N, C-alpha and C positions, 0 to 999 in steps of 0.2 A: 422164859425159856431156860431149861436146866443147863447149867454149865457142863461142858464136856470133861474138863479136868483130866487130861490124859497123862502127859509126861510128868506133871507135878506129883502124881501118885507114886512115882518110884518104879524101879524095875521089878518084875517084867511089865512092860506096857506095850501093847500092840495096837492101840486104838489110833485111828487117823481119819480125819474128815476135812472137807473144804467147805467153809461157810461163805466163801466169797465168790461172787460172779466175776469172772476174769475176762476182760476184753484186751487182747494182745495184738498189736500190729501197727505198722507205720501209718501215721495220719489219724489215728483213732481219737486223739484229743479233740479234733474238729467235730466229733459226734457227741461231745459232752452233753449238750442240751437235749438231744434226742434220747440219750441213755437215761438221764435223770427224769425226763418227762415220762419215759416208759414205766417208771416206778410209781407214778401218780403223785409226784412231789410238786408242790406249787411255790414253796418258799425255802430258799437255800442260802446259807452263810458260807462264804469262801475264804480260806486262809492260805497265805503264801508268805515267803520271806521277803525281805526288802529288795534283794537282788531281782527276784522274779517280778515283783511289783514294778520296779524301775524298767525292766525289760519289756513290759507290756503284757506279760502272761496273765496277770490278774485281770486287766481290762478285757483281754480276749476271752477269758473264762466267763466273766460277767456278761459280755455281749452274746456269747453262745447260749447261755442260760436264758437271758431275756428274749432272745430270738425265738426260743421254744416256749415263750409265755410263762417263764418261771421268774418270780420275784427274787432278786439276788442282790446282796450287798457283800462287801469284802473287807478283810483286814490284812494289810500288807506289811506287817512289822514283826513277823515271827523271828525270834533270835536263835542262834545256834545253841544246842544242848538244852533247850526248853527251860529257861529259868522260871521258877514258880511265879514271880511277879509278872512275867511276860504273859503267862496263862491268865492271870487275873485281868491284865489289860485286854486280852482277847475277849474274855467273858463280858467285861464292861462295854466293849465296842459292839458286841452282839446285842446287848440290851435285852429288853423284855418284848421281843417281837414275834414270839411263837414260831421260831424257825422249825422246819421239819427235817432238815438234813444239814450236815456239815460236809463241804467239799474241801479236802486238804491236798494242796499241790506243792510238790517240792521234794527235798530229801527226807531222811528219817526224822529230822527235827520238826519239819512242817507237818508230817503225818502224825507224829506223836502229839504235837500241839493240837491238831484237829481232834484226835481222840480225847485229849484231856478236856478241851472245852465242851465236847459232846457229852462228857460225864457231868460237868458242872452246870450245864444248861438244863439238866433234868434232875439233878441230885443236890441237896443242900450241903453247906459246910465247905471245908477246905479240902483241897486235893489230897493233902497228907492224911486225911481221915480214912482214905481208901487205899493207902499204900499197903503192899503185900499181895496176897493171893485171894481172888474171888470175894472181895469185900464191897464191891459196888452194888448197892441194893436195888436201885431203879434202873430201868432200861435207858441207856444213853441215846442221844439222837443217832440215827444211822449215819455212817460215814462213807463217802466216796473218796478213795485214795488214788492220787495220780502221781506216781513217782517220777522225778526228773533226774534221779541218780540211779546207777546200777549198783546197789550195795546192801541196803538195810533189810529188805524183805518186809518192811513194816506194813506194806499194803495188804498182807494176808495174815498178820499175826495179831494177837490180843495183848501185846506188851506195850506199856507206856513208860518211858524213862524221862524223869524230870530232875532238874538241878535245884537244890535248895541252898541258896546263898548263905543262910544262917549257919548251916552245918558244914559248908564247903564240900558237900557230898551229893551224890545222886541217889534218888530212890525210885523204885519201880512199882508199877501196878500190873497185875496179871489178871485178866478177865476176858472170857470169850465174848462178853457183851460189847467190846469195842473192836472186835474183828470187823474190818470194813465189809459192808454189804456188797460193794462193787469196787473193783480195782481196774483202772484204765491204764494200761501200759503201752505207751507210744515211744518206741526207741528214738524217734526223731527229736524228742524233747531232751535227750541226753547229749546230742551232738556238740552243743556249745559249752559243755562242762570244761572248766579249767583243768589242766593236767593234774594238779595236786588233788583235786576232788575226784577225778577219775581213778587215780591211784588209791586214795584212801578208801573210797567206796568199793572198788573192785577187790581190794584185799579184805575188807570187812566181809564181803560175800563169800570169799574163799575160806575165811576162818569159820564162818557159819557152816559151810559145807563140810569142812574137815572135822570140826568139833562134833557136829551132828552125826557124821559117819562113824566116828571112832568112840563115841560115848557108850555107856553101859546099858542104855535103854533099848529093849527089843522092839523094833518097829520096822518091819521089812519094807513097807511102802516108803517111809521116811528115809531109810538107808539107800534105797535105789534112787530116789530123787537127789539125795546128797551126793552120791557117787557120780551121777550124770552132771550135776552142777560142778563138781571138782574138774571133771574132764573139760567141760565147756569153758569155764573161767580160766583155767591154766593154759588153755590153747589160744585164748583171745586177748588176755589182759595186756601183755607186753605190746602186742600189735596195735591195739586200740590206743595205747599211749603214744606210740610212734605215729599213728595215722588217725588222729581224732575225728576226722570227718568221714571215716569209713562206715557207711551205713550198715553193712553186713556185720561188722565187728560190734558195733553198738547194739544191734539187734541181739546178737549172741550173748553179750554181757548182761543185758537186761533180762534175757531169758534165764541165764545162769543164776542171777540174783534172785529171781522169782522162785526157781526150783529150790534154792537153798532156804528161802523163807518158808516154803511149803514143807520142807523137811524138818526144820528145827521147831516149827510151831507146835508139833506134837512129839518130836523126838528129843527136843532139848538141845543144850549146848554143853559147856564145860568150864573147867578151871580158868582158861584164858580170859573168858568174858568176866568172870568174877574178879580177876586181878586187874582187868582194864578199868574198872570203876574208879579206883583211887588215882590212876594215871590221868584220867579225864577230869575228875573232880578236883584234885589238888594242883595239877599243873597245866590245865587247860589244853591238854593234848586231844586231838580229834579221836573219836571213837575208833575209826578205822585204822589209823596209824598205831594207836595203842594196842589194838588186837594184833596187828601185823608184827610189831616188835616182839610181842609175847609168843607168837605162834611157834617158831622153831624150838624155843626153850621148853614150852609146855608139851609139844609133840615128843621131844626126847624124854621128858620126865614121865610121860604116860606110856611110852612105847612098849615096855615089857608087860603091861597090864592089858594091852589090846593089840597084841603082836599081829594077829591075823588081819585085823582091820587096818592097822597102820601099814602093814606090808601091802595091802591092797591099794592104799593111798599112793604108795610108791609106784605101783603099777599104773595107776591112773595118771600119775605125773610123768610117766615115761620111763620107769626103770626097766632095763633089759634083763635084770637078774632073775633067777628062779629061786634064790634063797631069801627067806623072810627077813633075816637081819640085814642083808645087803639092800633089800628093798626099803627098809626103814631108814637106813643110813642115807640112801639116795633121796628119800622124801624130805628129810630134814635139810640135807644139802641143797636140794632144789629150791626149797623155800628161802634158805639163806641167800642163794644166788639171785632169786627173784627180788628180795629186798634190796640187794646191792644194785641190780639193774634199774630198779625203780627209784633209786636214790633215797631209800628209807633208812635212817640211822638205826643201828642195832643197840644203841645205848640210850638210856633215859636221862642220863646226867645233863644232856644238852637242854632239857626242858626245866632244869632246876632241881631235879631229884638228887638227893644225897643220902648218906648213911643215916643222918638224923631223921629222915622221913620214913625210914623202913617200918618202924613200929606202927605208925599211923596207916601206912599202906597195907600192912598185914591185917590190922584191925578192921579196916574198911572191906577187905576181901572176905572176911568172915562175919560181916554184918548179917543180921537175920534175913534180910532181903536177898542175899546171895545163896541161900540154902538150896534152891532147886539146881543152880549151876554147879555147886559143889557135889551134890548127891548124884548128879548124872555123870560126873567125871569118872573115867574108868579106874583111876587110882584115887583112893580117898586121901586128900591132902591134910597135913597137919600144919600148924603155924610155923614150926621151925623149918619145915621143907619149903613153905612159901617164902619165908624170910630169905632163904638161900637163893631161891629163884629170882627174887627181886635184886639181890646182891649181884647176881650174874649180869643183870641188865644195867648195872651202874658202870661197868667197865667196857 
C-alpha cells in the first residue's frame, strides 16, 4: 500500500485520512476476542508492560482471545521509553511462530513496542536501519492497539519512538505501515492509573492538541479535531486528577487524547516535541512531563507567528477577552496555572540538567530525525534561540 505522507511533505498540506477502525466505549476490552476474530486472525502475539502483566490484564487478554479460538501468547516485560534491547527481547520471545497480528496493550511505550516488533517480525535487520521517514520496506504485522492511558494517541498514529542506550538518545520511525488496524479504547482501563501517570499523559495529550492547532500546516480537519481536544482536555484534566474514579471524566479524557492523536497524525506537532527528546533521553524525564514543562515557554516563543491560532487557544481555554494579545497572555498564564495545580515543576534543573548540558540538548533538538517537528513549527527556530529557551527552563 502506498504511504500517505501528508504532514511530512510540508505546508501547505490538507490531506487527512483515518486508517484505523476505532472501537470506543466502556467495557469494549471484553470484546477483544470477538473483534480480532472478525478480522480472520488465528494467531496473535500480545505485549504489555510488567505492571499490566502483574495486574492480570495480560492473562485476561489471552483468555479473551483463546475463548474466540485464537491461538495467543504474550510478552509482559515492556519497559518505559522502549529501549532498543527490550525490543530485541520481545522479538526473541515471539520466536518464529508465524504470528498474524500483534496486540499491544498499555501506554505509549507498549503501543510503540508493539509497532516495533511488528516491523521486525516481517523485516530483516536492526530497527535502527529503518529510523527516519518511510523507510520500512515490507508490510509489518497488523497491530491492534489498546491504550490504558489517556495521552499519547499512539493507537492511531504511524510513529514509533525508541531509546538507544548507546547514544543516550531517542530515535523515531515514521511510517503509515504501522498505523494500527484497530484501536480498542475502553475508558474503564484508565480508572486505576496513578495520579502521576494521569497528569503526565493528560498534559501530553494537551500539548499534542495545542501544537497541532497552532502549527503552520494547513489541515482544516486536523485543526477542528485539535480544537475540540483542547476544549475537552482542559475542561476535565484537573477534575479527573481530583476524582480518579469518575468514569465520565475518564471517558472524556480518553476521547480528548484520541482526537489529539487523530489531529497530529496528519497535521504534525512542533518545536516543543523536538525539545522534549533530549529531556527524556538525557535525564530520564517522562515524555508527558517534558512536554508539559516546555509548553508555556514554546507557546510564548511562537505566539507572534501564529497570533490568530494562539488567540483561539486562549478562547478555548476560557479567556473572556476580545483582544488577541490578551487571549494569548491568558493562554500562557492558564497553562502555567495548570502546571502549578498539577504539581509539575517548571524547571528542569531538578532532573539534573545544568548549563553544561545545554549544547547537547540543542544538538539533540536539531538531529535529523526532528526535522518534521521543526518544519511544522510556526516560527522557524535557530540554535541560539533554542539555547535560550533551555536556559529559561534551568531557573
